[in-house]
KESE-653324 format. One record per residue (C-alpha): x, y, z; residue in three letters; residue number from 1. Coordinates in nm, 2 decimals, m for minus. Layout:
! KESE-653324
((X; Y; Z); "ala"; NUM) ...
This chain:
! KESE-653324
((0.12; 2.42; 1.78); "met"; 1) ((0.33; 2.67; 1.49); "glu"; 2) ((0.41; 2.41; 1.24); "lys"; 3) ((0.81; 2.55; 1.02); "arg"; 4) ((0.90; 2.43; 0.73); "leu"; 5) ((1.17; 2.20; 0.71); "ile"; 6) ((1.20; 2.06; 0.35); "ala"; 7) ((0.94; 2.01; 0.09); "glu"; 8) ((0.98; 1.80; m0.21); "gly"; 9) ((0.73; 1.63; m0.45); "lys"; 10) ((0.51; 1.42; m0.23); "phe"; 11) ((0.68; 1.46; 0.08); "leu"; 12) ((0.68; 1.76; 0.31); "arg"; 13) ((0.96; 1.79; 0.66); "leu"; 14) ((0.79; 2.02; 0.95); "val"; 15) ((0.88; 2.10; 1.28); "thr"; 16) ((0.58; 2.14; 1.51); "val"; 17) ((0.69; 2.22; 1.84); "gly"; 18) ((0.96; 2.03; 1.95); "arg"; 19) ((0.85; 1.68; 1.70); "trp"; 20) ((1.01; 1.67; 1.37); "glu"; 21) ((0.72; 1.52; 1.08); "val"; 22) ((0.69; 1.39; 0.80); "ala"; 23) ((0.32; 1.55; 0.59); "glu"; 24) ((0.20; 1.38; 0.26); "arg"; 25) ((0.18; 1.62; m0.04); "val"; 26) ((m0.03; 1.59; m0.36); "arg"; 27) ((m0.24; 1.33; m0.23); "ala"; 28) ((m0.58; 1.27; m0.06); "asn"; 29) ((m0.47; 1.00; 0.14); "gly"; 30) ((m0.26; 0.65; 0.13); "val"; 31) ((m0.42; 0.33; 0.05); "val"; 32) ((m0.37; m0.06; 0.07); "ile"; 33) ((m0.53; m0.27; m0.12); "val"; 34) ((m0.60; m0.65; 0.04); "val"; 35) ((m0.71; m0.86; m0.29); "pro"; 36) ((m0.78; m1.22; m0.22); "arg"; 37) ((m0.81; m1.52; m0.53); "leu"; 38) ((m1.20; m1.71; m0.51); "asp"; 39) ((m1.02; m1.99; m0.49); "asp"; 40) ((m0.91; m1.84; m0.09); "gly"; 41) ((m0.48; m1.72; m0.21); "arg"; 42) ((m0.38; m1.39; m0.16); "trp"; 43) ((m0.21; m1.17; m0.36); "val"; 44) ((0.04; m1.01; m0.23); "leu"; 45) ((0.34; m0.87; m0.46); "ile"; 46) ((0.70; m0.79; m0.42); "glu"; 47) ((0.92; m0.48; m0.51); "gln"; 48) ((1.25; m0.31; m0.48); "thr"; 49) ((1.25; m0.01; m0.20); "arg"; 50) ((1.53; 0.21; m0.18); "pro"; 51) ((1.43; 0.35; 0.21); "ala"; 52) ((1.48; 0.02; 0.29); "val"; 53) ((1.74; m0.09; 0.08); "gly"; 54) ((1.62; m0.38; m0.04); "gly"; 55) ((1.29; m0.56; m0.10); "arg"; 56) ((0.99; m0.63; 0.03); "ser"; 57) ((0.65; m0.79; 0.04); "ile"; 58) ((0.37; m0.58; 0.07); "glu"; 59) ((0.02; m0.54; m0.04); "phe"; 60) ((m0.05; m0.32; m0.33); "pro"; 61) ((m0.07; 0.07; m0.25); "ala"; 62) ((0.01; 0.41; m0.33); "gly"; 63) ((m0.11; 0.75; m0.32); "leu"; 64) ((m0.48; 0.84; m0.38); "ser"; 65) ((m0.50; 1.18; m0.59); "gly"; 66) ((m0.12; 1.25; m0.69); "asp"; 67) ((m0.17; 1.37; m1.02); "ser"; 68) ((m0.26; 1.73; m1.12); "ile"; 69) ((m0.60; 1.51; m1.28); "glu"; 70) ((m0.68; 1.29; m1.05); "asp"; 71) ((m0.67; 1.56; m0.71); "ala"; 72) ((m0.96; 1.42; m0.56); "asp"; 73) ((m0.98; 1.08; m0.68); "glu"; 74) ((m1.23; 0.85; m0.40); "leu"; 75) ((m1.05; 0.63; m0.22); "leu"; 76) ((m1.19; 0.36; m0.34); "ser"; 77) ((m1.07; 0.44; m0.73); "asn"; 78) ((m0.74; 0.48; m0.56); "ala"; 79) ((m0.73; 0.08; m0.45); "ala"; 80) ((m0.91; m0.01; m0.81); "ile"; 81) ((m0.65; 0.19; m0.95); "arg"; 82) ((m0.27; 0.10; m0.77); "glu"; 83) ((m0.46; m0.28; m0.77); "leu"; 84) ((m0.46; m0.28; m1.23); "met"; 85) ((m0.09; m0.13; m1.21); "glu"; 86) ((0.08; m0.34; m0.95); "glu"; 87) ((m0.08; m0.70; m1.00); "thr"; 88) ((m0.30; m0.72; m1.35); "gly"; 89) ((m0.61; m0.80; m1.15); "tyr"; 90) ((m0.92; m0.62; m1.14); "gln"; 91) ((m1.15; m0.61; m0.88); "ala"; 92) ((m1.56; m0.68; m0.94); "ser"; 93) ((m1.63; m0.60; m0.56); "asp"; 94) ((m1.31; m0.35; m0.30); "ile"; 95) ((m1.44; m0.29; 0.09); "tyr"; 96) ((m1.31; m0.06; 0.27); "ala"; 97) ((m1.15; m0.23; 0.59); "leu"; 98) ((m1.02; m0.01; 0.83); "gly"; 99) ((m0.80; 0.34; 0.87); "thr"; 100) ((m0.44; 0.34; 1.04); "ala"; 101) ((m0.15; 0.53; 1.09); "ser"; 102) ((0.14; 0.41; 0.92); "ser"; 103) ((0.38; 0.56; 1.24); "ser"; 104) ((0.23; 0.84; 1.42); "pro"; 105) ((0.54; 0.92; 1.60); "gly"; 106) ((0.72; 1.03; 1.27); "val"; 107) ((0.43; 1.11; 0.97); "thr"; 108) ((0.10; 1.27; 0.94); "ser"; 109) ((m0.05; 0.96; 0.67); "glu"; 110) ((m0.31; 0.75; 0.76); "ile"; 111) ((m0.38; 0.50; 0.52); "met"; 112) ((m0.71; 0.32; 0.42); "thr"; 113) ((m0.70; m0.07; 0.38); "phe"; 114) ((m0.94; m0.25; 0.07); "phe"; 115) ((m1.04; m0.59; 0.07); "leu"; 116) ((m1.04; m0.66; m0.37); "ala"; 117) ((m1.26; m0.99; m0.40); "thr"; 118) ((m1.40; m1.11; m0.75); "gly"; 119) ((m1.05; m1.04; m0.90); "leu"; 120) ((m1.04; m1.10; m1.27); "thr"; 121) ((m0.68; m1.07; m1.41); "lys"; 122) ((m0.66; m0.87; m1.75); "val"; 123) ((m0.32; m0.69; m1.68); "thr"; 124) ((0.08; m0.85; m1.64); "ser"; 125) ((0.06; m0.56; m1.39); "gly"; 126) ((0.41; m0.50; m1.23); "gly"; 127) ((0.35; m0.13; m1.19); "gly"; 128) ((0.43; 0.19; m1.36); "val"; 129) ((0.78; 0.39; m1.45); "gly"; 130) ((1.04; 0.16; m1.32); "thr"; 131) ((0.85; m0.03; m1.07); "glu"; 132) ((1.02; m0.36; m1.08); "asp"; 133) ((0.69; m0.58; m0.91); "ile"; 134) ((0.69; m0.93; m0.89); "ile"; 135) ((0.34; m1.09; m0.77); "thr"; 136) ((0.30; m1.42; m0.59); "his"; 137) ((m0.01; m1.59; m0.45); "leu"; 138) ((m0.05; m1.78; m0.22); "val"; 139) ((m0.30; m2.02; m0.06); "ala"; 140) ((m0.45; m1.88; 0.35); "asp"; 141) ((m0.32; m2.21; 0.50); "asp"; 142) ((m0.03; m2.12; 0.35); "glu"; 143) ((0.07; m1.75; 0.41); "ile"; 144) ((0.18; m1.71; 0.78); "asp"; 145) ((0.48; m2.01; 0.69); "ala"; 146) ((0.51; m1.80; 0.35); "trp"; 147) ((0.61; m1.48; 0.51); "leu"; 148) ((0.78; m1.59; 0.79); "lys"; 149) ((1.02; m1.75; 0.53); "glu"; 150) ((1.04; m1.48; 0.35); "arg"; 151) ((1.10; m1.26; 0.62); "ser"; 152) ((1.47; m1.43; 0.58); "lys"; 153) ((1.56; m1.26; 0.26); "glu"; 154) ((1.35; m0.97; 0.23); "val"; 155) ((1.18; m0.76; 0.47); "leu"; 156) ((0.79; m0.82; 0.52); "val"; 157) ((0.60; m0.49; 0.48); "ser"; 158) ((0.39; m0.43; 0.86); "ala"; 159) ((0.07; m0.32; 0.59); "met"; 160) ((0.03; m0.73; 0.53); "val"; 161) ((0.01; m0.83; 0.85); "leu"; 162) ((m0.28; m0.61; 0.93); "cys"; 163) ((m0.41; m0.64; 0.61); "gly"; 164) ((m0.38; m0.99; 0.72); "leu"; 165) ((m0.63; m0.93; 1.04); "phe"; 166) ((m0.85; m0.69; 0.92); "leu"; 167) ((m0.96; m0.92; 0.62); "ala"; 168) ((m1.00; m1.21; 0.87); "arg"; 169) ((m1.22; m1.05; 1.12); "arg"; 170) 
């Protein structure tokens, strides 16, 4: 089908494909979602403000791969390691691809790759880069479901958390 450009920004392009309006990623090789697990079984989650949803969100560390000119050919696994460090301050000794998924196939071409990160060592304070204001949460596996349910009363819980937990637990 023929594509027609509607608008383009730094990281997104809006096009029509046939009768559909589609958001496409530009300047990125893909999206990585990191599912970090400490040796004691606790999950590492983050909380940050997301203007698109008008508030704070509970998420796993995530980001774009190849989103800068100097890193245009960045491997997804390297982006996962980088995002984990930037957002949480944890370094992983092991990282495993868990699978891929589309984030919202009716709206965007975005494909996410999930990685399990283990052998974690805290090496920096984390908190993100630039204007990111990231809070790290460490939650025990046997408490995560109740914790997410309780937190969802105050903030949005990203579907990527639920998907990441499902993939990591299989």
